[in-house]
N, C-alpha and C positions, 0 to 999 in steps of 0.2 A: 548544438544542443547538448546539454549536460544533465544527466540524472543525478540529483544530489542524494536523495534518500528514498528508501522503500520502507513502508510500515505495513504490517498485516495485523488487523484488529479483529478479535473474535466477536461473536454476536452479543456479548455482554459488555463490550467496550474495553476489554483487556488487550494490551499489546502482546502479541504472541511472537512477533518477529520484527526486527528493525535492522537495517543495514545502511551504512553511509558509504557512498561511492565516490564523492568528490572530496579530495584532500583540502585541508585548510578551513573546513567549517568549524564553527565553535563546538566544543565538546559538550554534549548534554549528559547530565547524570541519568541513571536508569529511572530514578524517581521523576525527573523532569520529563523524560520520554513517555512514561506511563500517564502523567498528567495531561500532556499534549494529546496523546491518543484517545484518552477517555473524554477529553474536552471535544475533540473532533467528532467522536461517536455521538455525544450528546447534541452537538450543534446539528448534525445530520438528522437526528431524530426530531429535533425542533423544526428544521426545514421541511421535513415530511409532513408534519402536522399543520404548518402554516401554508402549505401549498394550496392554491385555489382549486386544484383538481385532485380527485381521489386517485391514489396509486402512484403519486410522485415518489421517485427514489431518493430524494434528498440532494445532497451536495455531490455533483459529478465533477465539477472543476471550480477552481477559484483562482482568479488572476490578481496578483499584487504587483507592486512596483518592481520588485527584484526577483520574483519567482512565480511559478505556476504550480498548482496542486491539482492532481487528477485522482479520481476515486472510482473504483469498480466495486459494487456491492453484489455478491454472488447470491444465488437462490438460498444458500444456507446462512446468509447474513454475515459472512466474512467480508471484511473490507480490505481491499488492496489500495494503498495510498502511495502515489509517486509524487515526490517534490522535485521539480526541475527548474532550470533557469527560465527566464521570461520568454525566450525565443522558441520554446518547445512547441511542436506542431500537435494540435489536438488529435488528429487522426492517427498519427504515429503512436502517440501515447495510449490511445484506446486500444490499438493493436498490441502494443507491448503489455498492457495490463491483461488482456485476454491470454497472451502467451504465458505470462507469469502465472496466471491462474491454472492453465493447463500443466505447467511444470510443477506447481504446487500439488495438483491432483496426482501426477505421475510419481513424484519423488518424495512427497511428505505423507500424503494420505495412504499411499500403498506401502509405506514403511510399517512393518508389523510392530515396531517398538514405539511408534508415535501414538500418543493419546490425544484424542480430539479436544480442542479448546485449550490445549496446554502450549507453553512456549516451544518453538521449534529449535531443537538442539541436536547436535551430532548427526546431521544429514549432509554428509560431504557431497554427495551427488547433486543434491538440491542447490547447495552453495555454488558448485562448479557451473551448473547449467544456468543459474541465476546470473552469475557474473558474465557468462558468455552472451546471454540475451541482452543484458544491459550494454555491454561493450558493442555488440552489433548494432543496436539501436542508436547509440551515441555517435556512430561514425557517419 
């Protein structure tokens, strides 16, 4: 199982963090990533409105021929999106998303220099712990 990418999308659909973990993936421009994140945010909102039951949380996972996408939407409407290979286990990915959210709370939100809803920059401890969590899960 390989984790290809992580996106963190704020409550307005802006991409505040992206990281590619798998080498050899096509390089996407910053503008291209912003469009994809915004599009995913919009599709999740549409899925919530189309749901037959009230309170649906939108897109939680998406299976495609060559990859799987997993999403965790927090109570503050931040979305953590993992893109993995097609063999990824749903339970493991849900646990990883919860762990990444906890790391985000510990290392980004508690950083006195971080402004909410803004891109995550210069958080070395966050980057280190993120890489460790992804590596452990990929083994």
